[in-house]
N, C-alpha and C positions, 0 to 999 in steps of 0.2 A: 432765502436761501443762505445756508452757514456755510460758508467756504473755510472754515477751521481745520485741519486736518484731523481726522481721527485721535482719541487720547488711547495711547498704548494700554493693552492689557495689564492690571495689577495683579499680579500673583503674590498671594499672602502667605507665609511658610509659619504655621504655630504651632502649638503643643497643647493639648487639651488642659485644662485646669489652670494654666497658668495667667496671670492677673494681668500681666503686660498685653497678651496677645486678645485675654477677654477685651481689654478697655479700647485697642485697636480695633478690634471688629466693630465694636459697638459704635465708634465714631464711624466707621466708612459706612455702616448701615444707616446711620441718622443723616451723615452728609450726601446719601445716596450715590455713592462711588461704587460702581461696580467692582466687581475683584472677582479671582478664583481663590478658593482656600485650600493652601495643602498642610494636612498635619503630618511633622516630621515623622512622629514616632507610629502612625497608623498606616503613612506610606512610605516604604522604605526608597522608592526612586525621589521621593521629595527631601529626606534626609541627604542623598546621594547628591542632587541637584546643588543643595544648601553649603554640603560638605567641599564642593569640587570648586566652588566660586571662593570659598572662605579659607581654604588650605586646611579643610578640618575644624575650625574654631569656630562653631554653630553659636551664635547671638540671637535671642528670639525677641521679639517678632520680626522677621526678614521681610522685607519686600521686594520683587523684581518687576521694573518697571523696565521695559526692553532689555536691553543690555547691562542695565543697571540694578544693583543689588545692593539695596540699603539694610543694616543692620541695628538691632536694635532701635525701633522704631517707636515712637509714642504718637499720640494725634497728633501734639503741637509738631514734632520737626517733622513729620510725614505733611501736615498740613504747606509748612514752609517752603518743604520740595515742592509741592505740587504749585503753588503759589507762584514762586520763582520760574518754574520750567514752565507755567502755562502763558507768564509775561514775555515770554522770550519767543512765544509761538506769533507766526504772522498773523 
């Protein structure tokens, strides 16, 4: 039985038609990483969530993992972050 703690939910803030957002979502799907998609223009509450955490400066795609918000993520940068975080888990 796997005793590792459950991976925190990833919330991905995107904008329809943004190439960087599309690339990040394709990476997550291909890698089999579950996430919740929030479109900042389709959902006012999603824009507010990001704007509050970034003092109004929204750089997409952004990924929230627990209390951490990572802005302007690429597949490579998110992959590095997840590997580093997972290596610290017991």
